[in-house]
C-alpha positions as CSV (number, residue, x, y, z in Angstrom):
1,X,-16.1,15.3,17.0
2,X,-17.0,15.3,20.7
3,X,-20.7,15.2,21.2
4,X,-21.9,17.8,23.6
5,X,-25.4,17.5,24.9
6,X,-25.3,20.4,27.3
7,X,-26.2,23.7,25.6
8,X,-26.5,26.3,28.4
9,X,-24.3,27.6,31.1
10,X,-27.3,27.2,33.5
11,X,-26.9,23.4,33.3
12,X,-23.3,23.4,34.5
13,X,-22.5,23.4,38.2
14,X,-20.1,26.3,39.0
15,X,-17.7,25.6,41.8
16,X,-17.5,29.2,42.8
17,X,-21.2,29.3,43.7
18,X,-20.4,27.9,47.2
19,X,-17.7,30.5,47.7
20,X,-20.2,33.3,46.7
21,X,-22.9,31.9,49.1
22,X,-20.3,31.7,51.9
23,X,-19.1,35.3,51.3
24,X,-22.6,36.7,51.4
25,X,-23.1,35.4,55.0
26,X,-20.4,37.7,56.5
27,X,-19.5,40.4,54.0
28,X,-21.6,43.4,53.0
29,X,-20.5,43.5,49.3
30,X,-19.4,40.6,47.2
31,X,-18.0,41.2,43.7
32,X,-18.1,38.3,41.2
33,X,-15.5,39.3,38.5
34,X,-14.5,37.7,35.3
35,X,-14.7,38.0,31.5
36,X,-18.0,38.7,29.7
37,X,-19.9,35.6,28.7
38,X,-18.2,33.4,31.3
39,X,-21.6,32.7,33.1
40,X,-21.7,35.4,35.7
41,X,-25.2,36.7,34.9
42,X,-26.6,33.1,34.9
43,X,-25.1,32.4,38.3
44,X,-26.1,35.6,40.0
45,X,-29.6,35.4,38.7
46,X,-29.9,32.0,40.3
47,X,-28.5,33.3,43.6
48,X,-30.8,36.3,43.4
49,X,-33.8,34.1,43.0
50,X,-32.8,31.8,45.8
51,X,-31.9,34.5,48.3
52,X,-34.6,37.1,47.5
53,X,-32.2,39.7,46.0
54,X,-33.5,42.3,43.6
55,X,-31.7,42.0,40.2
56,X,-30.5,45.0,38.2
57,X,-28.3,45.0,35.1
58,X,-26.4,48.0,33.8
59,X,-26.6,46.5,30.4
60,X,-30.2,47.9,30.5
61,X,-30.0,51.5,29.1
62,X,-32.5,53.0,31.6
63,X,-30.9,51.4,34.6
64,X,-27.5,52.5,33.4
65,X,-28.8,56.1,33.0
66,X,-30.2,56.1,36.5
67,X,-26.9,54.7,37.9
68,X,-24.8,57.4,36.2
69,X,-27.1,60.4,36.8
70,X,-28.2,59.6,40.4
71,X,-26.0,56.8,41.9
72,X,-26.8,57.8,45.5
73,X,-30.6,57.8,44.9
74,X,-30.4,54.5,43.1
75,X,-28.5,52.8,45.9
76,X,-30.7,54.4,48.6
77,X,-33.7,52.7,46.9
78,X,-32.2,49.3,47.3
79,X,-32.1,47.0,50.4
80,X,-30.4,43.8,49.1
81,X,-29.6,43.6,45.4
82,X,-27.6,42.2,42.6
83,X,-26.1,44.8,40.3
84,X,-24.8,43.2,37.1
85,X,-21.9,44.7,35.0
86,X,-21.2,47.4,37.6
87,X,-18.0,48.5,35.8
88,X,-20.3,50.4,33.4
89,X,-21.1,52.9,36.2
90,X,-18.2,52.9,38.7
91,X,-19.6,55.9,40.5
92,X,-22.1,53.5,42.1
93,X,-19.3,52.1,44.2
94,X,-18.9,55.3,46.2
95,X,-22.7,55.3,46.8
96,X,-22.5,51.6,47.9
97,X,-19.6,52.5,50.3
98,X,-21.8,55.2,51.9
99,X,-24.7,52.8,52.2
100,X,-22.8,49.9,53.7
101,X,-21.1,52.2,56.2
102,X,-24.5,53.1,57.5
103,X,-25.8,49.5,57.4
104,X,-23.1,46.8,57.6
105,X,-25.5,43.8,57.3
106,X,-23.8,41.0,55.3
107,X,-25.0,40.1,51.9
108,X,-26.4,43.5,50.9
109,X,-24.9,43.8,47.5
110,X,-23.8,41.1,45.0
111,X,-22.0,42.8,42.1
112,X,-20.6,41.5,38.9
113,X,-17.9,43.1,36.8
114,X,-16.4,42.2,33.4
115,X,-13.4,44.4,34.1
116,X,-11.0,44.4,37.0
117,X,-12.6,47.1,39.2
118,X,-9.6,47.1,41.5
119,X,-7.6,48.7,38.6
120,X,-10.0,51.6,38.4
121,X,-9.0,54.8,40.3
122,X,-10.4,55.2,43.9
123,X,-12.3,51.8,43.7
124,X,-9.7,49.8,45.7
125,X,-9.7,52.3,48.5
126,X,-13.5,53.0,48.6
127,X,-14.5,49.4,49.3
128,X,-11.5,48.2,51.2
129,X,-12.6,46.0,54.1
130,X,-16.2,46.0,52.9
131,X,-16.0,43.9,49.7
132,X,-14.8,40.4,48.9
133,X,-13.8,39.7,45.3
134,X,-14.3,36.3,43.7
135,X,-13.5,35.3,40.1
136,X,-15.6,33.4,37.6
137,X,-13.7,32.3,34.6
138,X,-15.0,30.4,31.6
139,X,-16.0,26.8,32.3
140,X,-13.4,24.4,33.6
141,X,-13.3,20.9,32.1
142,X,-14.2,19.5,35.5
143,X,-17.4,21.6,35.6
144,X,-18.3,20.3,32.1
145,X,-17.4,16.7,32.9
146,X,-19.3,16.9,36.3
147,X,-16.3,16.0,38.5
148,X,-15.7,17.7,41.8
149,X,-12.0,17.1,42.6
150,X,-9.9,20.3,42.8
151,X,-6.6,19.3,41.1
152,X,-4.5,21.8,43.1
153,X,-6.0,20.9,46.5
154,X,-5.6,17.2,45.7
155,X,-2.0,17.3,44.5
156,X,-0.8,19.6,47.2
157,X,-2.3,17.2,49.8
158,X,-0.2,14.4,48.2
159,X,-3.0,12.7,46.2
160,X,-2.7,12.4,42.4
161,X,-6.1,12.4,40.7
162,X,-7.1,9.5,38.5
163,X,-8.4,9.8,35.0
164,X,-12.1,9.6,34.8
165,X,-12.8,10.8,31.2
166,X,-9.7,10.3,29.1
167,X,-9.2,12.8,26.3
168,X,-6.1,12.1,24.1
169,X,-5.0,12.7,20.6
170,X,-7.6,14.4,18.3
171,X,-10.1,14.5,21.2
172,X,-7.7,16.6,23.3
173,X,-7.0,18.9,20.4
174,X,-10.7,19.6,19.8
175,X,-11.2,20.2,23.6
176,X,-8.3,22.7,23.7
177,X,-9.5,24.5,20.6
178,X,-13.1,24.7,21.9
179,X,-12.1,26.4,25.1
180,X,-14.5,27.1,28.0
181,X,-16.9,30.0,27.2
182,X,-20.4,28.5,27.6
183,X,-21.7,30.0,24.3
184,X,-18.7,28.6,22.4
185,X,-19.0,25.2,24.0
186,X,-22.7,25.0,23.0
187,X,-21.9,25.5,19.3
188,X,-21.7,22.3,17.3
189,X,-18.9,23.2,14.9
190,X,-15.6,24.9,14.9
191,X,-16.9,27.4,12.2
192,X,-19.8,28.4,14.5
193,X,-17.5,28.8,17.5
194,X,-15.1,30.9,15.4
195,X,-17.9,33.3,14.3
196,X,-19.0,33.7,18.0
197,X,-15.5,34.3,19.2
198,X,-14.8,37.0,16.6
199,X,-18.0,38.8,17.4
200,X,-17.2,38.5,21.1
201,X,-13.8,40.1,20.7
202,X,-15.3,42.9,18.7
203,X,-18.0,43.6,21.3
204,X,-15.5,43.7,24.1
205,X,-13.3,46.2,22.3
206,X,-16.1,48.4,21.1
207,X,-18.0,48.6,24.5
208,X,-16.2,47.4,27.5
209,X,-12.8,49.0,26.7
210,X,-14.5,52.3,26.3
211,X,-16.1,51.9,29.7
212,X,-12.8,51.4,31.6
213,X,-10.0,52.9,29.5
214,X,-9.8,56.2,27.7
215,X,-8.2,54.9,24.5
216,X,-8.6,57.1,21.4
217,X,-7.2,54.8,18.7
218,X,-9.4,51.9,19.6
219,X,-9.0,50.5,16.0
220,X,-5.5,49.5,16.9
221,X,-6.6,47.1,19.6
222,X,-7.9,44.2,17.5
223,X,-4.6,44.0,15.5
224,X,-2.6,44.2,18.7
225,X,-4.6,41.5,20.3
226,X,-4.0,39.2,17.3
227,X,-0.3,40.0,17.5
228,X,-0.3,39.0,21.2
229,X,-1.9,35.7,20.3
230,X,1.1,34.8,18.3
231,X,3.4,35.2,21.4
232,X,1.2,33.6,24.0
233,X,3.3,31.6,26.5
234,X,6.4,33.8,25.7
235,X,8.1,36.6,27.6
236,X,6.6,40.1,27.2
237,X,8.8,42.3,25.1
238,X,6.8,45.4,24.9
239,X,9.2,47.3,22.5
240,X,9.3,44.4,20.0
241,X,5.5,43.8,20.1
242,X,4.7,47.5,19.8
243,X,7.3,48.2,17.1
244,X,5.7,45.6,14.8
245,X,2.5,47.7,14.8
246,X,3.9,51.2,15.1
247,X,3.3,51.5,18.9
248,X,5.9,52.6,21.4
249,X,6.6,50.3,24.3
250,X,4.6,52.4,26.8
251,X,1.5,52.2,24.6
252,X,2.0,48.5,24.1
253,X,2.3,47.9,27.8
254,X,-0.8,50.0,28.4
255,X,-2.8,48.0,25.9
256,X,-1.7,44.7,27.4
257,X,-2.9,46.1,30.8
258,X,-6.3,46.9,29.3
259,X,-6.7,43.3,28.0
260,X,-5.6,42.0,31.4
261,X,-8.2,44.2,33.0
262,X,-10.8,42.6,30.6
263,X,-9.7,39.1,31.8
264,X,-8.6,38.1,28.3
265,X,-5.0,37.4,29.3
266,X,-2.6,37.5,32.2
267,X,1.0,38.5,32.8
268,X,2.6,35.6,34.7
269,X,5.5,36.5,37.0
270,X,8.7,34.4,37.3
271,X,9.2,32.3,40.4
272,X,12.3,33.1,42.3
273,X,13.4,32.5,45.9
274,X,14.1,36.3,46.2
275,X,10.7,37.9,45.9
276,X,12.1,41.1,44.6
277,X,13.4,39.3,41.6
278,X,9.8,38.2,40.9
279,X,8.9,41.8,40.5
280,X,11.8,43.0,38.4
281,X,12.1,40.0,36.0
282,X,10.2,39.9,32.7
283,X,6.7,38.3,33.0
284,X,5.3,35.8,30.6
285,X,2.1,36.4,28.6
286,X,-0.7,33.9,28.9
287,X,-4.2,34.0,27.4
288,X,-6.9,32.7,29.8
289,X,-9.0,30.8,27.3
290,X,-7.4,28.5,24.7
291,X,-10.5,28.7,22.5
292,X,-10.3,32.5,22.2
293,X,-6.5,32.2,21.6
294,X,-7.1,29.6,18.9
295,X,-9.5,32.0,17.1
296,X,-7.1,34.9,17.3
297,X,-4.2,32.8,16.1
298,X,-6.2,31.1,13.3
299,X,-5.4,27.6,14.7
300,X,-7.2,24.5,13.5
301,X,-7.0,20.7,14.0
302,X,-5.8,20.3,10.4
303,X,-2.9,22.6,11.2
304,X,-1.8,20.4,14.1
305,X,-2.0,17.2,12.0
306,X,0.7,18.7,9.8
307,X,2.8,20.1,12.6
308,X,2.1,18.7,16.0
309,X,4.8,20.9,17.6
310,X,2.6,24.0,17.1
311,X,0.0,22.4,19.5
312,X,2.4,22.8,22.4
313,X,1.8,26.6,23.0
314,X,-1.9,26.5,22.9
315,X,-2.0,23.3,25.1
316,X,0.1,25.2,27.6
317,X,-2.4,28.0,27.5
318,X,-5.2,25.4,28.0
319,X,-3.5,23.9,31.1
320,X,-2.7,27.3,32.5
321,X,-6.3,28.3,32.2
322,X,-7.5,25.1,33.9
323,X,-5.1,25.5,36.8
324,X,-6.2,29.1,37.2
325,X,-9.8,28.0,37.3
326,X,-9.0,25.4,40.0
327,X,-7.1,28.1,42.0
328,X,-10.2,30.4,42.0
329,X,-12.3,27.7,43.7
330,X,-9.7,25.9,45.8
331,X,-9.7,25.5,49.5
332,X,-6.0,26.4,49.5
333,X,-4.4,29.7,48.5
334,X,-2.4,29.2,45.3
335,X,-0.4,31.5,43.1
336,X,0.7,30.6,39.5
337,X,4.2,31.5,38.2
338,X,6.7,30.2,35.7
339,X,10.4,29.4,36.0
340,X,13.3,30.4,33.7
341,X,16.9,31.0,34.5
342,X,20.0,32.3,32.6
343,X,21.0,28.8,31.7
344,X,17.7,28.4,29.8
345,X,16.2,25.9,32.2
346,X,12.4,26.4,32.2
347,X,9.2,25.1,33.9
348,X,5.9,26.0,32.3
349,X,3.9,26.6,35.5
350,X,5.1,26.8,39.1
351,X,2.3,26.7,41.7
352,X,3.1,28.0,45.2
353,X,0.8,27.6,48.2
354,X,0.5,29.9,51.2
355,X,3.1,27.9,53.0
356,X,5.7,28.4,50.3
357,X,5.5,24.8,49.0
358,X,5.9,24.4,45.2
359,X,4.7,22.1,42.5
360,X,6.4,22.4,39.1
361,X,4.4,21.5,36.0
362,X,5.7,20.8,32.6
363,X,3.1,20.5,29.7
364,X,3.9,18.1,26.9
365,X,1.7,17.6,23.8
366,X,3.3,14.2,23.1
367,X,2.1,10.8,24.3
368,X,5.6,9.9,25.5
369,X,8.1,11.6,27.8
370,X,11.9,12.0,27.3
371,X,14.6,12.5,29.9
372,X,15.1,16.1,28.6
373,X,11.5,16.9,29.5
374,X,12.6,16.7,33.2
375,X,15.6,19.0,33.1
376,X,13.7,22.1,34.1
377,X,11.9,20.4,37.0
378,X,15.1,18.9,38.3
379,X,16.7,22.4,38.2
380,X,13.8,23.9,40.0
381,X,13.8,21.1,42.6
382,X,17.5,21.8,43.3
383,X,17.0,25.5,43.7
384,X,13.8,25.3,45.7
385,X,15.2,22.6,48.1
386,X,12.7,21.7,50.8
387,X,10.0,24.0,49.3
388,X,9.8,21.7,46.2
389,X,6.9,19.2,46.9
390,X,6.4,17.6,43.5
391,X,7.3,17.9,39.8
392,X,4.7,16.9,37.3
393,X,4.8,16.3,33.6
394,X,1.3,16.6,32.2
395,X,1.2,14.7,29.0
396,X,-1.1,13.3,26.3
397,X,-1.5,9.9,27.8
398,X,-3.6,7.8,30.2
399,X,-1.1,6.4,32.7
400,X,0.3,7.9,35.9
401,X,3.9,6.9,36.4
402,X,6.8,7.8,38.7
403,X,9.8,9.3,37.0
404,X,12.2,9.6,39.9
405,X,12.5,11.5,43.2
406,X,9.3,13.6,43.6
407,X,8.7,13.5,39.8
408,X,5.6,12.1,38.1
409,X,4.1,11.7,34.6
410,X,0.4,12.5,34.9
411,X,-2.2,12.6,32.1
412,X,-3.6,15.9,31.2
413,X,-7.1,14.3,31.7
414,X,-6.5,14.2,35.5
415,X,-7.4,17.9,35.5
416,X,-11.0,16.8,35.4
417,X,-10.4,13.4,37.1
418,X,-11.6,11.7,40.3
419,X,-10.0,11.3,43.7
420,X,-6.7,9.3,43.6
421,X,-4.4,7.6,45.9
422,X,-1.6,9.2,48.0
423,X,1.8,9.6,46.6
424,X,4.2,7.1,48.1
């Protein structure tokens, strides 16, 4: 077991805090979005206290009633404020638009949302040019370990991070199954984390889904979410997924969209040189938190002792989630894709920066690497040409080693490592 002395999200530094503070200096409305229980309330309460902002939460029944019955009056009564869980009363956003059009001072409203507000009708247009959206996901391992190196910024600058706190073997398995939700991390046993995760999923479906999606047969959603957990890391076949539960492909696609709106999972587009192909090709499904995925799929350390190969999919989810967290707080602008072609060459994650440079990442649950583990990266390098900056195999080991032209074996533990040396 890994001993965890930290029991509250408040004790962890959140890398996005500096981005929020920066946005408040020049933007009238800042939205901190992300899943419930990721630590948004803890962070915005701290910011409210330090910057003298009034704090309101729409999880309070009276505040929610006021927001829904008289949104204009409520916003008119505020000067500078935090409004927590604003997706529960989206009509507030039009009132906020009117208010900031009359008074464009920066830092007037700091909002949080546990649903993607940009997916709600009229919201994207109503606050265009007035609001900056930042994302807070569950805790990154680097936040828990107290390291400050952003893996993506570092690797794209040509510096491979060094291992600071190595986690391999059983320790890595436990880390992956624990995930990053602060409440889950604070619980001492897998059983207690599982109980929390199941109640968390129930609460989201019963409350948040009702707020943002008019779904009648809400009882179908838990079964469908568990079915999705079985295909995490695989291509989205809506017809096949829906058919197993008696849903047509349109309903299955809509349900996946709702879960994506709740920040439970993401559809990851394929990387292709032709950007149109990125749109028309089949996306891959990835859960954002490996701990939540583990609960939904009934995964356990004992299961992986019997069959280590089953660890590969959930480890890929873990790595994808860590990279996504680094992307939200990075200095650079990064997008995450995957690669797969008709010849069955694959790369688990392809990261592209604003300049079009690529890093290919293969995730391996083994402590050794075979020649065949490089075939996807070599194919990607050949197709991408000069865009291909680096190919990385993240593996369950402790040594960083060169594997050929622009190819490296790097420990998974470098995701929460320290500053390293430049690549030769």
